[in-house]
N, C-alpha and C positions, 0 to 999 in steps of 0.2 A: 136474971136478963126479966123485964115482963113484958106484954105483948099490949099495944098501946091500938086504937082503933081510927082509920084513914078516912073521912068519909071525906068525900070530891075527889077532882071534881068532878063534876053531874053528877049522873046517881052512884059513882064506885065508892063502893067500902070494902078498906082491906086494912090487916093490921099490919107494925110493923113489931119489931126486938128493941128492946133498947135495957139502960139500963135505969135509965131515970128519963120521964116526960124530954126533958132540953133534950137526950138525945136522941129519942124520937122525932121531935119537930125538929133539931138539926137533917136528919136522915131526910125528912121529909121533903125539905124547901131544898135539898142536892137532888132529889126525883123530880121533883115540879118546880125548875125553873120559874121563874117570872108571877108568879102563880104568891098568895097572899097563903099563909099558912098561919091560924091559931089555933089555942087550947082552948077547952072549956070549964068550969071547974070537976067536972067529973072525965078529966083529963082524954076528950074526945079532941081527936084531933082533925080541924077541916080545913079542907085548900081552898081556897077561894077565885074571883079574877079580882083582875089586879087595882084597885079603888072603888070593890063591890063593897059596902056596909060592910061590918064584921060581923053584927043582931044580926040582921037578917039573912043575910048566908050559911048564920051556923042553924038559923032555925027553919028556912030554906030545906035542909040536909039533914035534918032530925029524925 
């Protein structure tokens, strides 16, 4: 299992353990229903507000 960093919502920063990035994203979506969940090329997962621009959300949370 690998650790994946989850940033958001807000200033929260956590880690999830999963076998791969897809599983980590699924776990995060279950933890934050109704939020937009996406990952960047570094496999950092971001939890943003629904309908928020993904790029600006990631820049805000970095």
